[in-house]
C-alpha positions in Angstrom: -1.4 19.5 17.2 1.2 17.0 15.9 4.3 18.3 13.6 4.0 16.4 10.3 7.4 16.7 9.8 8.3 15.2 13.1 5.9 11.9 12.6 7.6 11.2 9.3 11.2 11.5 11.1 12.0 7.4 10.9 13.7 7.4 14.1 10.9 8.4 16.2 9.0 5.2 14.9 12.1 3.3 15.5 12.4 4.1 18.6 8.7 3.8 19.4 8.6 0.2 17.8 11.5 -0.9 20.1 9.9 1.1 23.2 6.5 -0.6 23.0 8.2 -3.8 22.0 10.7 -3.9 25.1 7.6 -2.6 27.4 5.5 -5.6 27.1 8.2 -8.2 26.7 9.1 -6.7 30.4 6.2 -7.0 31.6 5.9 -10.9 30.1 9.3 -11.5 31.7 8.2 -10.6 34.9 5.2 -12.4 34.8 7.2 -15.2 34.2 5.9 -15.7 30.5 2.2 -16.2 31.4 0.8 -16.9 28.1 -1.8 -14.1 28.0 1.3 -11.6 27.9 3.0 -12.6 24.8 4.9 -9.0 23.7 3.5 -9.5 20.3 0.0 -9.8 20.9 0.4 -6.5 23.4 2.7 -4.5 20.8 0.7 -4.5 17.6 -2.6 -3.3 18.8 -0.4 -0.6 20.6 1.0 0.9 17.6 -1.8 0.6 15.4 -3.5 2.7 17.7 -0.7 5.1 17.7 -0.4 5.6 14.5 -4.1 6.0 13.7 -4.1 8.5 16.7 -1.2 10.5 15.1 -2.4 9.9 11.4 0.4 8.4 10.1 0.5 6.3 7.2 1.9 2.6 6.9 4.1 3.6 4.2 5.7 6.2 6.5 5.9 3.5 9.6 7.3 0.8 7.2 9.7 2.9 6.0 11.1 4.3 9.1 11.1 0.7 11.1 13.1 0.0 7.9 16.0 -1.4 9.6 14.4 -3.9 12.3 12.7 -5.6 8.7 16.0 -5.7 7.0 17.6 -7.4 10.4 15.1 -10.0 9.8 16.8 -11.7 7.4 20.4 -12.4 9.1 18.3 -13.2 12.0 16.9 -16.3 10.0 19.9 -17.6 9.1 21.4 -16.7 12.2 19.3 -19.5 13.3 21.2 -22.3 11.0 23.9 -22.1 13.9 21.7 -23.9 16.9 20.4 -26.5 13.9 24.2 -27.1 13.5 24.7 -27.5 16.8 22.2 -30.5 16.8 23.3 -31.9 13.8 24.3 -35.1 15.3 20.9 -35.5 16.6 19.0 -34.3 13.8 20.7 -37.2 11.7 19.8 -39.9 14.0 16.1 -38.4 14.3 15.9 -38.5 10.7 12.6 -40.9 10.3 10.6 -39.1 13.0 11.1 -35.8 12.0 10.2 -36.5 8.2 7.0 -38.3 9.9 6.3 -35.6 11.7 7.1 -32.9 9.2 4.5 -34.6 6.8 2.0 -35.3 9.4 1.9 -31.6 10.6 2.3 -29.8 7.2 -0.5 -31.7 5.9 -2.7 -31.3 9.1 -2.2 -27.2 9.5 -3.7 -27.2 5.5 -6.1 -29.8 6.4 -7.6 -28.4 9.4 -7.9 -25.2 8.5 -8.8 -25.3 5.1 -11.4 -27.7 6.3 -13.1 -25.6 9.1 -13.9 -22.7 6.9 -15.2 -25.3 4.2 -17.6 -26.2 6.5 -18.4 -22.8 7.0 -18.8 -22.4 3.3 -16.0 -20.3 3.3 -14.8 -19.0 -0.4 -12.1 -20.3 -2.1 -10.0 -16.7 -1.8 -10.4 -16.9 2.3 -9.2 -20.7 1.8 -6.5 -19.9 -0.3 -5.4 -17.5 2.0 -5.6 -20.0 5.1 -4.1 -22.5 3.7 0.1 -21.8 4.1 -0.6 -20.5 7.9 1.5 -22.2 9.4 4.5 -20.8 6.8 6.4 -17.9 7.5 5.1 -14.4 6.1 6.8 -14.2 2.5 6.2 -18.2 1.8 2.3 -17.7 2.6 1.8 -14.3 1.0 3.7 -15.9 -2.1 1.7 -18.9 -1.8 -1.8 -17.7 -1.0 -1.1 -15.1 -4.2 -0.4 -18.3 -6.3 -3.6 -20.2 -5.3 -5.9 -17.0 -5.7 -6.1 -15.7 -2.2 -5.3 -12.2 -0.7 -1.6 -12.2 0.3 -2.1 -9.6 2.5 -5.1 -11.9 4.6 -2.8 -14.3 4.5 -0.1 -12.1 6.1 -2.5 -11.4 8.7 -3.6 -15.1 9.4 -0.1 -16.1 9.8 0.6 -13.6 12.4 -2.3 -14.6 14.3 -1.6 -18.2 14.2 2.2 -17.8 15.3 1.4 -15.5 18.2 -1.4 -17.9 18.9 0.7 -21.0 19.1 3.5 -19.2 20.8 0.6 -18.5 23.7 -1.3 -21.9 24.0 2.1 -24.4 23.3 3.3 -24.6 27.0 0.5 -25.4 28.8 -1.1 -27.1 25.9 2.0 -29.6 25.4 2.4 -29.8 29.3 -1.2 -30.9 29.6 -0.6 -33.5 27.2 2.7 -34.3 28.6 4.9 -34.3 26.3 8.2 -33.6 27.8 11.2 -33.7 25.7 12.3 -30.6 24.4 13.2 -32.0 20.8 9.7 -32.9 20.6 8.0 -29.9 22.1 10.4 -27.6 19.7 9.9 -29.4 16.3 6.0 -29.2 16.9 5.9 -25.5 17.6 7.9 -24.7 14.7 5.6 -26.6 12.4 2.8 -25.4 14.0 4.0 -21.6 14.8 6.5 -20.6 12.6 9.2 -17.7 13.3 7.0 -16.5 16.4 6.9 -20.3 18.1 10.5 -20.3 17.4 11.2 -17.8 19.2 9.1 -18.5 21.9 11.1 -22.0 21.7 14.4 -20.3 22.5 12.9 -18.7 25.3 12.4 -22.4 27.0 15.3 -24.0 25.8 18.2 -24.1 23.5 17.5 -27.6 22.1 14.0 -26.7 22.1 14.3 -23.8 19.8 17.0 -25.6 17.1 14.4 -28.1 16.7 11.9 -25.1 16.0 14.7 -23.3 13.5 14.5 -26.6 12.2 10.9 -27.5 11.6 9.9 -23.9 10.9 12.5 -24.1 7.6 11.5 -27.2 6.3 7.5 -26.8 7.1 8.3 -23.9 4.6 9.7 -25.8 1.8 7.3 -28.7 2.3 3.9 -26.9 2.7 5.0 -24.3 -0.2 5.6 -27.7 -2.3 2.3 -28.9 -1.5 0.2 -26.2 -2.1 2.0 -25.3 -5.4 0.9 -29.1 -6.5 -2.4 -27.8 -5.5 -2.3 -24.7 -7.3 -1.2 -26.9 -10.9 -4.4 -29.3 -10.2 -6.8 -26.9 -9.1 
């Protein structure tokens, strides 16, 4: 029988979380980062199963893994470093970047909302999926503003990020897109932070462009959907 005091110990779940992720990340590395072995894809259900099996509440788990959540902030800020290193190239590519960003932001919104609208999805579902290509905090805030479900928006964003990181390399290879700047930017727009992490695994330039795209897309998507919220 499990000890409730032990299960509530912060160090336990922090260690378990890092350990589970390390296991699947190591497996992914050994298999040359195969798309179907993305560590987030497998770590998440394993951790959920462990929480359910042990009867541990999400509140307890969230409190125990607070250091990981806290470090996400500095990690995102740290992404400014590679972007700064690429500033000269970014200035030269300003016009293509703006055009690609606008096309990507609009396409991510319209494609997701349009498909679900065709199937008669209710408004709260449409509002929850509209900001799917942004980061989780932005998506939750925007979804709430549009009348959606913030928690559902967070799940959709996670799925979009993992799926994008999984299919990006084989898809871009199939399309014959070889430039790391374009590949990274596309991944950052479509798959936010998880896609950006994948871009850094492939190439430093791709990671820098993905970081830029992730940040800019969050701003542009939030602005576009805020305007929509005022009009509907």
